[in-house]
C-alpha positions in Angstrom: 0.0 0.0 0.0 1.2 3.5 -0.8 2.3 5.4 2.3 2.6 9.2 2.2 5.5 10.7 4.1 6.6 14.2 4.4 9.9 13.2 6.0 10.6 10.4 4.5 24.4 17.8 -19.5 23.2 18.7 -21.1 23.3 16.6 -24.2 26.7 15.4 -23.1 25.1 13.2 -20.5 23.3 11.2 -23.2 25.7 8.4 -24.2 26.6 8.2 -27.9 24.5 5.7 -29.8 21.5 5.8 -27.5 18.4 5.6 -29.7 15.3 7.5 -28.6 12.7 5.3 -26.8 9.3 5.3 -28.6 6.7 6.6 -26.3 3.1 8.0 -26.2 3.4 11.7 -25.3 2.3 12.3 -21.7 -0.2 15.0 -22.7 -1.2 17.3 -19.9 0.9 15.7 -17.2 2.8 17.7 -14.7 5.2 14.9 -14.2 6.6 13.9 -17.6 9.8 11.9 -16.7 11.2 9.8 -14.0 14.9 9.6 -12.9 15.9 6.5 -11.0 18.6 5.8 -8.5 19.9 2.5 -9.8 19.4 0.6 -6.6 15.6 1.2 -6.8 15.8 -1.0 -9.9 18.7 -3.4 -9.0 19.3 -5.2 -5.7 22.8 -4.1 -4.4 22.9 -7.2 -2.2 23.7 -9.2 -5.3 27.3 -8.4 -4.5 27.0 -10.3 -1.2 26.7 -13.7 -3.0 30.0 -13.1 -4.8 31.7 -12.0 -1.5 30.4 -15.0 0.3 31.9 -17.3 -2.3 35.2 -15.5 -2.1 35.2 -15.1 1.7 33.0 -17.9 3.1 31.2 -16.9 6.3 32.2 -13.3 6.1 30.8 -12.0 2.8 27.9 -10.1 4.2 30.1 -8.6 6.9 32.6 -7.4 4.3 29.9 -6.0 2.0 28.1 -4.1 4.8 31.4 -2.3 5.7 32.2 -1.8 2.0 28.9 -0.2 1.1 29.2 2.2 4.1 32.7 3.3 3.2 31.8 3.5 -0.5 29.2 6.1 0.0 31.1 7.9 2.7 34.0 8.3 0.2 31.7 9.8 -2.4 30.3 12.4 0.1 33.8 13.3 1.4 35.3 13.7 -2.0 32.3 15.7 -3.3 32.4 18.0 -0.3 36.2 18.5 -0.6 36.2 18.8 -4.4 38.6 15.9 -4.7 36.9 13.8 -7.4 37.6 10.2 -8.2 35.1 8.3 -10.3 32.8 5.7 -8.7 34.6 2.7 -10.1 37.9 3.9 -8.4 36.0 4.8 -5.2 34.4 1.4 -5.1 37.8 -0.2 -5.3 39.3 2.1 -2.6 36.4 1.4 -0.3 36.8 -2.3 -0.7 40.5 -2.2 0.2 39.7 -0.3 3.4 36.7 -2.5 4.3 38.8 -5.7 3.9 41.8 -4.2 5.8 39.6 -3.0 8.7 38.4 -6.6 9.2 41.7 -8.3 8.5 40.3 -10.0 5.4 42.9 -10.7 2.7 41.8 -10.4 -0.9 43.8 -11.0 -4.0 43.9 -8.5 -6.8 41.7 -10.9 -8.8 39.2 -11.2 -6.0 39.0 -7.4 -5.6 38.4 -7.0 -9.3 35.7 -9.7 -9.3 33.9 -8.0 -6.4 34.0 -4.5 -8.0 32.8 -5.9 -11.3 29.9 -7.5 -9.5 28.3 -4.1 -9.3 27.8 -4.3 -13.1 25.8 -7.6 -12.9 23.3 -6.9 -10.2 19.9 -8.6 -10.4 16.8 -6.5 -10.9 14.3 -6.4 -8.1 11.3 -8.7 -9.0 8.9 -5.8 -9.7 11.4 -3.7 -11.7 10.6 -4.8 -15.3 6.9 -4.5 -15.0 7.0 -1.1 -13.3 9.4 0.3 -15.9 7.3 -1.1 -18.7 4.1 0.5 -17.2 5.7 3.9 -16.9 7.2 3.8 -20.4 3.9 2.7 -21.9 2.2 5.6 -20.1 4.4 8.0 -22.0 6.9 8.8 -19.2 10.5 9.5 -20.2 12.8 7.3 -18.1 16.5 7.9 -17.2 18.8 6.4 -14.6 20.6 9.1 -12.6 23.6 7.3 -11.2 26.9 7.8 -9.4 28.1 4.9 -11.6 30.6 5.7 -14.4 29.1 5.7 -17.9 30.8 2.3 -18.6 29.5 0.7 -15.4 26.0 2.1 -16.2 25.9 0.8 -19.7 27.3 -2.6 -18.7 24.7 -3.0 -15.9 21.7 -2.2 -18.0 22.8 -4.2 -21.0 23.6 -7.2 -18.8 20.0 -7.1 -17.4 18.4 -6.5 -20.8 16.9 -3.2 -19.6 18.9 -0.7 -21.8 15.9 -0.2 -24.1 13.7 1.2 -21.4 15.7 4.4 -21.0 15.9 7.4 -23.2 19.3 8.5 -21.9 21.9 7.3 -19.3 22.9 10.0 -16.9 26.2 9.6 -14.9 27.3 12.1 -12.3 30.8 11.5 -13.7 29.8 14.1 -16.4 29.9 16.8 -13.7 32.7 15.2 -11.6 30.7 15.0 -8.4 28.1 12.7 -6.7 24.6 12.9 -5.3 23.4 14.8 -3.3 25.3 17.7 -4.9 22.7 19.8 -6.7 24.9 19.6 -9.9 24.2 15.8 -10.0 20.4 16.2 -9.9 20.6 19.0 -12.5 21.7 16.4 -15.1 18.1 15.4 -15.6 16.7 18.9 -16.5 19.6 19.6 -18.7 19.5 16.3 -20.6 15.7 16.1 -20.9 14.9 19.8 -21.4 12.3 19.7 -18.7 11.9 21.8 -15.5 12.9 19.9 -12.3 9.3 19.9 -11.2 8.4 17.8 -14.2 10.9 15.0 -13.3 10.0 12.6 -10.5 12.9 11.1 -8.7 13.0 7.5 -7.4 15.4 7.4 -4.4 16.8 4.3 -2.8 18.4 6.0 0.2 16.6 8.4 2.5 19.5 10.9 2.1 19.1 10.7 -1.7 15.4 11.4 -1.3 16.2 14.5 0.8 18.7 15.7 -1.8 16.3 15.3 -4.7 13.5 17.0 -2.7 15.8 19.9 -1.8 16.7 20.2 -5.5 13.0 20.5 -6.4 12.1 17.1 -7.8 8.8 15.4 -6.9 10.4 12.6 -4.9 9.4 9.1 -4.0 11.6 7.1 -1.5 11.6 3.4 -2.6 12.5 2.1 0.8 13.3 -1.4 -0.3 15.1 -2.5 2.9 12.7 -0.9 5.4 15.2 1.7 6.7 14.3 4.2 9.4 13.5 7.6 8.0 16.3 10.2 7.9 16.0 13.4 10.0 16.5 15.5 6.8 13.3 17.4 6.5 11.2 17.6 4.5 12.3 14.3 2.9 10.4 12.5 0.1 6.9 13.6 -0.9 5.8 9.9 -0.6 7.3 6.6 0.2 6.7 2.9 -0.4 8.8 -0.3 -0.7 8.4 -1.2 -4.4 8.6 0.3 -7.9 5.0 -0.8 -8.3 4.0 1.8 -5.7 6.3 4.4 -7.3 4.6 3.9 -10.6 1.2 4.3 -9.1 2.3 7.5 -7.4 3.8 8.9 -10.6 0.8 8.0 -12.7 -1.4 9.8 -10.2 0.5 12.9 -11.5 1.3 14.3 -8.0 1.8 18.0 -7.4 5.1 18.7 -5.6 
């Protein structure tokens, strides 16, 4: 059930060779596009299975520490203006997480773990929800910290590339969400005002950032996390993309 919550590159961002997605015009809609954090579409815990195979009995422990440091590094580097792309940061965070738990990983194992972020499984409801939104005439884009190559590889591997009009990577502006320059990729690439682009957030902090920027924002709280104290937070929240699609198609007013 949908639960309301009030707490909750221009053209350069469009990768070369991306063909326009056929769509029915969303005539009269206030919301005309949806930008997605990738983890609302893909389950990041897919990396845990790879880690458990490589480090039996300690894979989830390693991945929990790794994910925490991964995002901390993006925030620290964005705040300090010391950019490294997400692929490099993911590797740096893995080295730290392993060392902090006295886990020894070979170069080959580290490379396999980092590359696992490009083969994540979609959540069970993702394909149907994306199809529903696309058939309703909404323009769809991922807005990701992933590098362009990581983003292309992930969507191609899952067979979902054709659902999206453009692939937006924060690498284009050399920063990470929740920097406003990251969210501004959507309006610049799509030629729409920020109020016409709904944002699908996986993290409560990302929902806050998108709302502050001016997007109609839905927090897809897949893992049942506690709300962040970052008011006002998302306009609405639910646990699936099915709920997101229902909210977007109700054409909410921010």
